[in-house]
PyMOL CGO cylinders between C-alpha atoms (Angstrom):
from pymol import cmd
from pymol.cgo import CYLINDER

trace = [
    CYLINDER, -4.91, -5.45, 21.23, -8.25, -6.29, 19.65, 0.3, 1, 1, 1, 1, 1, 1,
    CYLINDER, -8.25, -6.29, 19.65, -9.83, -3.27, 21.34, 0.3, 1, 1, 1, 1, 1, 1,
    CYLINDER, -9.83, -3.27, 21.34, -7.22, -0.98, 19.84, 0.3, 1, 1, 1, 1, 1, 1,
    CYLINDER, -7.22, -0.98, 19.84, -7.58, -2.52, 16.38, 0.3, 1, 1, 1, 1, 1, 1,
    CYLINDER, -7.58, -2.52, 16.38, -11.36, -2.09, 16.52, 0.3, 1, 1, 1, 1, 1, 1,
    CYLINDER, -11.36, -2.09, 16.52, -10.86, 1.52, 17.56, 0.3, 1, 1, 1, 1, 1, 1,
    CYLINDER, -10.86, 1.52, 17.56, -8.44, 2.14, 14.70, 0.3, 1, 1, 1, 1, 1, 1,
    CYLINDER, -8.44, 2.14, 14.70, -10.92, 0.55, 12.32, 0.3, 1, 1, 1, 1, 1, 1,
    CYLINDER, -10.92, 0.55, 12.32, -13.57, 3.00, 13.48, 0.3, 1, 1, 1, 1, 1, 1,
    CYLINDER, -13.57, 3.00, 13.48, -16.01, 0.49, 14.88, 0.3, 1, 1, 1, 1, 1, 1,
    CYLINDER, -16.01, 0.49, 14.88, -18.50, 1.97, 17.37, 0.3, 1, 1, 1, 1, 1, 1,
    CYLINDER, -18.50, 1.97, 17.37, -18.51, 2.49, 20.35, 0.3, 1, 1, 1, 1, 1, 1,
    CYLINDER, -18.51, 2.49, 20.35, -14.75, 2.92, 20.49, 0.3, 1, 1, 1, 1, 1, 1,
    CYLINDER, -14.75, 2.92, 20.49, -12.99, 6.28, 20.37, 0.3, 1, 1, 1, 1, 1, 1,
    CYLINDER, -12.99, 6.28, 20.37, -11.76, 5.79, 16.81, 0.3, 1, 1, 1, 1, 1, 1,
    CYLINDER, -11.76, 5.79, 16.81, -15.33, 5.80, 15.50, 0.3, 1, 1, 1, 1, 1, 1,
    CYLINDER, -15.33, 5.80, 15.50, -16.05, 9.23, 16.92, 0.3, 1, 1, 1, 1, 1, 1,
    CYLINDER, -16.05, 9.23, 16.92, -12.72, 10.57, 15.71, 0.3, 1, 1, 1, 1, 1, 1,
    CYLINDER, -12.72, 10.57, 15.71, -13.46, 9.44, 12.19, 0.3, 1, 1, 1, 1, 1, 1,
    CYLINDER, -13.46, 9.44, 12.19, -17.02, 10.72, 12.40, 0.3, 1, 1, 1, 1, 1, 1,
    CYLINDER, -17.02, 10.72, 12.40, -15.90, 14.20, 13.45, 0.3, 1, 1, 1, 1, 1, 1,
    CYLINDER, -15.90, 14.20, 13.45, -13.19, 14.26, 10.79, 0.3, 1, 1, 1, 1, 1, 1,
    CYLINDER, -13.19, 14.26, 10.79, -15.50, 13.13, 7.98, 0.3, 1, 1, 1, 1, 1, 1,
    CYLINDER, -15.50, 13.13, 7.98, -18.32, 15.49, 8.98, 0.3, 1, 1, 1, 1, 1, 1,
    CYLINDER, -18.32, 15.49, 8.98, -15.92, 18.45, 9.18, 0.3, 1, 1, 1, 1, 1, 1,
    CYLINDER, -15.92, 18.45, 9.18, -14.62, 17.57, 5.73, 0.3, 1, 1, 1, 1, 1, 1,
    CYLINDER, -14.62, 17.57, 5.73, -18.15, 17.52, 4.29, 0.3, 1, 1, 1, 1, 1, 1,
    CYLINDER, -18.15, 17.52, 4.29, -19.07, 20.77, 6.11, 0.3, 1, 1, 1, 1, 1, 1,
    CYLINDER, -19.07, 20.77, 6.11, -16.00, 22.45, 4.58, 0.3, 1, 1, 1, 1, 1, 1,
    CYLINDER, -16.00, 22.45, 4.58, -17.22, 21.52, 1.11, 0.3, 1, 1, 1, 1, 1, 1,
    CYLINDER, -17.22, 21.52, 1.11, -14.77, 18.73, 0.42, 0.3, 1, 1, 1, 1, 1, 1,
    CYLINDER, -14.77, 18.73, 0.42, -17.28, 15.94, -0.10, 0.3, 1, 1, 1, 1, 1, 1,
    CYLINDER, -17.28, 15.94, -0.10, -15.02, 14.21, -2.62, 0.3, 1, 1, 1, 1, 1, 1,
    CYLINDER, -15.02, 14.21, -2.62, -12.26, 14.08, -0.02, 0.3, 1, 1, 1, 1, 1, 1,
    CYLINDER, -12.26, 14.08, -0.02, -14.63, 12.61, 2.56, 0.3, 1, 1, 1, 1, 1, 1,
    CYLINDER, -14.63, 12.61, 2.56, -15.64, 9.91, 0.07, 0.3, 1, 1, 1, 1, 1, 1,
    CYLINDER, -15.64, 9.91, 0.07, -11.98, 9.05, -0.57, 0.3, 1, 1, 1, 1, 1, 1,
    CYLINDER, -11.98, 9.05, -0.57, -11.35, 8.97, 3.19, 0.3, 1, 1, 1, 1, 1, 1,
    CYLINDER, -11.35, 8.97, 3.19, -14.32, 6.65, 3.82, 0.3, 1, 1, 1, 1, 1, 1,
    CYLINDER, -14.32, 6.65, 3.82, -13.19, 4.30, 1.07, 0.3, 1, 1, 1, 1, 1, 1,
    CYLINDER, -13.19, 4.30, 1.07, -9.66, 4.30, 2.51, 0.3, 1, 1, 1, 1, 1, 1,
    CYLINDER, -9.66, 4.30, 2.51, -11.07, 3.64, 5.94, 0.3, 1, 1, 1, 1, 1, 1,
    CYLINDER, -11.07, 3.64, 5.94, -13.08, 0.68, 4.64, 0.3, 1, 1, 1, 1, 1, 1,
    CYLINDER, -13.08, 0.68, 4.64, -9.94, -0.75, 3.05, 0.3, 1, 1, 1, 1, 1, 1,
    CYLINDER, -9.94, -0.75, 3.05, -8.02, -0.33, 6.31, 0.3, 1, 1, 1, 1, 1, 1,
    CYLINDER, -8.02, -0.33, 6.31, -10.70, -2.30, 8.20, 0.3, 1, 1, 1, 1, 1, 1,
    CYLINDER, -10.70, -2.30, 8.20, -9.64, -5.39, 6.25, 0.3, 1, 1, 1, 1, 1, 1,
    CYLINDER, -9.64, -5.39, 6.25, -6.09, -5.12, 7.59, 0.3, 1, 1, 1, 1, 1, 1,
    CYLINDER, -6.09, -5.12, 7.59, -7.04, -4.24, 11.17, 0.3, 1, 1, 1, 1, 1, 1,
    CYLINDER, -7.04, -4.24, 11.17, -9.57, -7.05, 11.49, 0.3, 1, 1, 1, 1, 1, 1,
    CYLINDER, -9.57, -7.05, 11.49, -7.19, -9.41, 9.67, 0.3, 1, 1, 1, 1, 1, 1,
    CYLINDER, -7.19, -9.41, 9.67, -4.64, -8.82, 12.40, 0.3, 1, 1, 1, 1, 1, 1,
    CYLINDER, -4.64, -8.82, 12.40, -7.20, -9.64, 15.08, 0.3, 1, 1, 1, 1, 1, 1,
    CYLINDER, -7.20, -9.64, 15.08, -8.12, -12.85, 13.24, 0.3, 1, 1, 1, 1, 1, 1,
    CYLINDER, -8.12, -12.85, 13.24, -4.47, -13.91, 13.05, 0.3, 1, 1, 1, 1, 1, 1,
    CYLINDER, -4.47, -13.91, 13.05, -3.90, -13.12, 16.74, 0.3, 1, 1, 1, 1, 1, 1,
    CYLINDER, -3.90, -13.12, 16.74, -6.93, -14.90, 18.15, 0.3, 1, 1, 1, 1, 1, 1,
    CYLINDER, -6.93, -14.90, 18.15, -8.21, -17.44, 15.66, 0.3, 1, 1, 1, 1, 1, 1,
    CYLINDER, -8.21, -17.44, 15.66, -5.13, -18.95, 14.02, 0.3, 1, 1, 1, 1, 1, 1,
    CYLINDER, -5.13, -18.95, 14.02, -3.10, -21.69, 15.63, 0.3, 1, 1, 1, 1, 1, 1,
    CYLINDER, -3.10, -21.69, 15.63, 0.28, -20.48, 16.76, 0.3, 1, 1, 1, 1, 1, 1,
    CYLINDER, 0.28, -20.48, 16.76, 3.45, -22.27, 15.88, 0.3, 1, 1, 1, 1, 1, 1,
    CYLINDER, 3.45, -22.27, 15.88, 5.18, -24.31, 18.54, 0.3, 1, 1, 1, 1, 1, 1,
    CYLINDER, 5.18, -24.31, 18.54, 7.75, -22.36, 20.43, 0.3, 1, 1, 1, 1, 1, 1,
    CYLINDER, 7.75, -22.36, 20.43, 8.36, -20.69, 23.71, 0.3, 1, 1, 1, 1, 1, 1,
    CYLINDER, 8.36, -20.69, 23.71, 5.27, -19.67, 25.66, 0.3, 1, 1, 1, 1, 1, 1,
    CYLINDER, 5.27, -19.67, 25.66, 4.36, -16.02, 25.67, 0.3, 1, 1, 1, 1, 1, 1,
    CYLINDER, 4.36, -16.02, 25.67, 4.57, -14.54, 29.14, 0.3, 1, 1, 1, 1, 1, 1,
    CYLINDER, 4.57, -14.54, 29.14, 2.32, -11.57, 29.86, 0.3, 1, 1, 1, 1, 1, 1,
    CYLINDER, 2.32, -11.57, 29.86, 4.27, -8.54, 30.94, 0.3, 1, 1, 1, 1, 1, 1,
    CYLINDER, 4.27, -8.54, 30.94, 3.45, -6.73, 34.12, 0.3, 1, 1, 1, 1, 1, 1,
    CYLINDER, 3.45, -6.73, 34.12, 4.49, -3.60, 35.92, 0.3, 1, 1, 1, 1, 1, 1,
    CYLINDER, 4.49, -3.60, 35.92, 4.71, -0.42, 33.89, 0.3, 1, 1, 1, 1, 1, 1,
    CYLINDER, 4.71, -0.42, 33.89, 3.62, -2.11, 30.66, 0.3, 1, 1, 1, 1, 1, 1,
    CYLINDER, 3.62, -2.11, 30.66, 0.52, -3.45, 32.37, 0.3, 1, 1, 1, 1, 1, 1,
    CYLINDER, 0.52, -3.45, 32.37, -0.34, -0.04, 33.82, 0.3, 1, 1, 1, 1, 1, 1,
    CYLINDER, -0.34, -0.04, 33.82, 0.13, 1.56, 30.41, 0.3, 1, 1, 1, 1, 1, 1,
    CYLINDER, 0.13, 1.56, 30.41, -2.16, -1.01, 28.83, 0.3, 1, 1, 1, 1, 1, 1,
    CYLINDER, -2.16, -1.01, 28.83, -4.86, -0.42, 31.44, 0.3, 1, 1, 1, 1, 1, 1,
    CYLINDER, -4.86, -0.42, 31.44, -4.70, 3.37, 31.02, 0.3, 1, 1, 1, 1, 1, 1,
    CYLINDER, -4.70, 3.37, 31.02, -4.82, 3.15, 27.21, 0.3, 1, 1, 1, 1, 1, 1,
    CYLINDER, -4.82, 3.15, 27.21, -7.73, 0.71, 27.28, 0.3, 1, 1, 1, 1, 1, 1,
    CYLINDER, -7.73, 0.71, 27.28, -9.64, 2.85, 29.77, 0.3, 1, 1, 1, 1, 1, 1,
    CYLINDER, -9.64, 2.85, 29.77, -9.06, 5.92, 27.61, 0.3, 1, 1, 1, 1, 1, 1,
    CYLINDER, -9.06, 5.92, 27.61, -10.32, 4.11, 24.53, 0.3, 1, 1, 1, 1, 1, 1,
    CYLINDER, -10.32, 4.11, 24.53, -13.50, 3.06, 26.30, 0.3, 1, 1, 1, 1, 1, 1,
    CYLINDER, -13.50, 3.06, 26.30, -14.09, 6.41, 28.03, 0.3, 1, 1, 1, 1, 1, 1,
    CYLINDER, -14.09, 6.41, 28.03, -13.65, 8.40, 24.83, 0.3, 1, 1, 1, 1, 1, 1,
    CYLINDER, -13.65, 8.40, 24.83, -15.75, 5.84, 22.99, 0.3, 1, 1, 1, 1, 1, 1,
    CYLINDER, -15.75, 5.84, 22.99, -18.71, 5.93, 25.36, 0.3, 1, 1, 1, 1, 1, 1,
    CYLINDER, -18.71, 5.93, 25.36, -18.39, 9.60, 26.38, 0.3, 1, 1, 1, 1, 1, 1,
    CYLINDER, -18.39, 9.60, 26.38, -17.05, 11.54, 23.38, 0.3, 1, 1, 1, 1, 1, 1,
    CYLINDER, -17.05, 11.54, 23.38, -18.56, 14.75, 24.74, 0.3, 1, 1, 1, 1, 1, 1,
    CYLINDER, -18.56, 14.75, 24.74, -15.96, 14.56, 27.54, 0.3, 1, 1, 1, 1, 1, 1,
    CYLINDER, -15.96, 14.56, 27.54, -13.16, 15.18, 25.04, 0.3, 1, 1, 1, 1, 1, 1,
    CYLINDER, -13.16, 15.18, 25.04, -15.15, 17.99, 23.44, 0.3, 1, 1, 1, 1, 1, 1,
    CYLINDER, -15.15, 17.99, 23.44, -15.63, 19.70, 26.81, 0.3, 1, 1, 1, 1, 1, 1,
    CYLINDER, -15.63, 19.70, 26.81, -11.94, 19.36, 27.68, 0.3, 1, 1, 1, 1, 1, 1,
    CYLINDER, -11.94, 19.36, 27.68, -10.74, 20.80, 24.37, 0.3, 1, 1, 1, 1, 1, 1,
    CYLINDER, -10.74, 20.80, 24.37, -13.17, 23.72, 24.57, 0.3, 1, 1, 1, 1, 1, 1,
    CYLINDER, -13.17, 23.72, 24.57, -11.94, 24.58, 28.05, 0.3, 1, 1, 1, 1, 1, 1,
    CYLINDER, -11.94, 24.58, 28.05, -8.30, 24.44, 26.95, 0.3, 1, 1, 1, 1, 1, 1,
    CYLINDER, -8.30, 24.44, 26.95, -8.62, 26.37, 23.71, 0.3, 1, 1, 1, 1, 1, 1,
]
cmd.load_cgo(trace, "trace")
């Protein structure tokens, strides 16, 4: 979950960083610098909430209750595929660019 929150926050080297970079640079190239500034400020504000969730999940003591049992099966496979995609697109963003150019 922390990996996905870091990606949503736009922290390198995760896929979310490159997505935000491409979006912000396209906005500036189109002449909407003011919009890019608003988007960067909004993105900075969102980092507080994404990282806050990670802090609550991993650094706060949980209340007493039933133990959390890790799921397996299809949920585990889905988690592995999503995590692999986040890392692959984070470390090799040109892969996504090549795929989209070949499709469109």
